[in-house]
C-alpha positions in Angstrom: 12.2 -11.6 -28.8 9.0 -10.0 -27.6 6.7 -7.6 -29.4 5.1 -4.8 -27.5 1.8 -6.6 -27.7 3.2 -9.8 -26.2 5.2 -7.9 -23.6 2.0 -6.0 -22.6 -0.1 -9.2 -22.4 2.5 -11.1 -20.3 3.0 -8.1 -18.0 -0.8 -7.7 -17.6 -1.2 -11.3 -16.6 1.6 -11.1 -14.1 0.1 -7.9 -12.7 -3.3 -9.5 -12.3 -1.6 -12.4 -10.5 0.3 -10.1 -8.2 -2.8 -8.1 -7.4 -4.5 -11.3 -6.4 -1.7 -11.7 -3.8 -2.3 -8.2 -2.5 0.2 -6.2 -4.4 -0.9 -2.6 -5.0 0.4 0.9 -4.4 3.1 1.2 -1.7 3.8 -2.6 -1.9 7.5 -3.4 -2.6 8.1 -6.5 -4.7 11.5 -8.0 -5.0 12.6 -8.9 -8.6 15.4 -11.4 -8.8 15.5 -12.7 -12.4 18.2 -13.5 -14.9 18.8 -11.0 -17.7 16.0 -12.1 -20.1 12.7 -11.0 -21.5 11.2 -12.4 -18.3 13.1 -9.7 -16.4 11.3 -7.0 -18.3 7.9 -8.8 -18.0 8.5 -9.0 -14.2 9.5 -5.3 -13.9 6.5 -4.1 -15.9 4.1 -6.6 -14.2 5.0 -5.2 -10.8 4.5 -1.7 -12.0 1.2 -2.5 -13.6 0.0 -4.1 -10.4 0.7 -0.8 -8.7 3.7 -2.1 -6.8 7.3 -0.8 -6.6 9.9 -3.1 -7.9 13.1 -3.8 -5.9 15.8 -4.9 -8.4 17.9 -7.8 -7.0 20.9 -8.9 -9.0 21.1 -12.7 -8.8 24.9 -12.4 -8.7 24.8 -10.6 -5.4 25.7 -12.6 -2.3 22.7 -14.2 -0.6 23.3 -12.1 2.5 23.0 -8.8 0.5 19.8 -10.0 -1.2 18.2 -11.1 2.1 19.2 -7.7 3.7 17.6 -5.8 0.8 14.4 -7.8 0.9 14.1 -7.4 4.6 15.1 -3.7 4.8 12.7 -2.8 2.0 9.9 -4.7 3.6 9.1 -6.7 0.4 6.3 -9.2 1.1 6.5 -10.7 -2.4 9.5 -11.9 -4.5 9.3 -12.5 -8.3 12.0 -14.9 -9.4 12.8 -18.0 -11.4 13.0 -21.6 -10.2 16.7 -21.7 -11.1 17.4 -18.8 -8.7 15.2 -19.9 -5.8 18.0 -21.5 -3.9 19.6 -18.1 -3.5 16.7 -17.0 -1.2 15.5 -20.2 0.5 14.3 -18.3 3.6 11.7 -16.4 1.6 9.4 -19.5 1.4 9.6 -20.2 5.0 9.3 -16.6 6.3 5.7 -16.1 5.2 6.5 -14.2 2.0 4.9 -14.9 -1.3 7.2 -16.2 -4.0 6.2 -16.0 -7.6 8.4 -18.1 -9.9 7.8 -16.9 -13.4 8.6 -20.3 -15.0 7.2 -22.8 -12.4 4.1 -20.6 -11.7 3.6 -19.9 -15.4 0.5 -22.2 -15.7 -1.2 -20.1 -13.0 -0.1 -16.8 -14.3 -1.2 -17.5 -17.9 -4.8 -18.1 -16.7 -5.1 -14.5 -15.7 -6.6 -11.9 -18.0 -4.3 -10.3 -20.6 -5.8 -6.9 -20.0 -4.3 -4.2 -17.7 -5.7 -4.4 -14.2 -7.7 -1.6 -12.6 -5.5 0.5 -10.3 -5.8 3.7 -8.4 -2.2 4.9 -8.8 -1.0 8.3 -7.8 2.2 9.7 -9.6 3.7 10.1 -6.1 3.5 6.4 -5.4 6.8 4.5 -5.4 7.8 2.9 -8.7 11.0 1.3 -7.5 13.4 1.1 -4.6 17.1 0.9 -5.5 20.0 0.4 -3.1 23.3 2.2 -2.9 26.5 0.1 -3.2 27.1 0.2 0.5 30.7 1.3 -0.1 30.5 3.7 2.8 28.7 1.3 5.2 25.3 -0.3 5.1 23.5 -0.1 1.7 20.6 2.4 1.8 17.4 2.1 -0.2 16.3 5.1 -2.3 12.6 5.3 -3.2 11.8 6.7 -6.7 8.2 7.8 -7.6 6.3 7.1 -10.8 6.3 10.8 -11.7 10.1 10.9 -11.5 10.3 8.2 -14.2 8.0 10.2 -16.4 9.9 13.5 -15.9 13.2 11.9 -16.4 12.0 10.3 -19.7 10.5 13.5 -20.9 13.8 15.4 -20.3 15.8 12.7 -22.0 13.4 12.7 -25.0 13.7 16.5 -25.3 17.5 16.4 -25.2 17.8 13.6 -27.7 14.8 14.7 -29.9 16.8 14.4 -33.1 17.9 10.8 -32.6 16.1 7.9 -34.2 13.9 5.6 -32.1 16.3 4.2 -29.5 17.7 0.7 -29.7 19.4 0.4 -26.3 21.8 -2.4 -25.3 21.4 -2.9 -21.6 24.8 -3.8 -20.2 24.4 -2.9 -16.6 22.5 -4.9 -13.9 19.0 -3.8 -13.2 20.2 -3.2 -9.7 22.4 -0.3 -11.0 20.6 3.0 -11.4 21.9 3.6 -14.9 19.7 0.8 -16.2 16.6 2.7 -15.4 17.3 5.4 -18.0 17.9 2.8 -20.7 15.0 0.6 -19.9 12.3 3.3 -19.6 13.6 5.5 -22.4 13.6 2.6 -24.8 10.2 1.3 -23.9 8.5 4.6 -23.4 9.9 5.8 -26.8 8.7 2.8 -28.7 12.3 1.6 -29.2 14.0 -1.8 -28.7 15.6 -2.9 -25.5 18.4 -5.4 -26.2 19.5 -7.8 -23.4 22.7 -9.8 -23.5 
């Protein structure tokens, strides 16, 4: 369980670490993490650094993950040590790899305050790939302002509902997860991971 204060501090430290690696607006960062609080920390840390996260389901075949990282031009991958073997070519291809667990001692030294950033609402927030059922998967870039507008519309439609408590069942690589994650967090609700 993470409180909002702890989530914010962890995400800020990761954001500061990522900015030290050159992550900023227009930088795509792969996120391949097991469903856990660390997944949410990674997602928010990338956004707070100004980057756009590329959700990578650790259950996808290695070839698909490699294709998505390469196609999106992601110079940085945020992952966990236990998943590192799924993407062994990342370390040898000149990419930066951040392992939230193994690199934790470095990340925790960073300030717990939000990093300075010059972010435009039109900057990319995430890149999500289609299923590829009609051929090669295609990346779709979604801007920060689109998350805000989508959340505002959802909040106005469900204005009479109590603060959300959302059970995230889908993979973060599936677009329906975006609505649940951001509506929950931006509304002060609880995001439940199983």
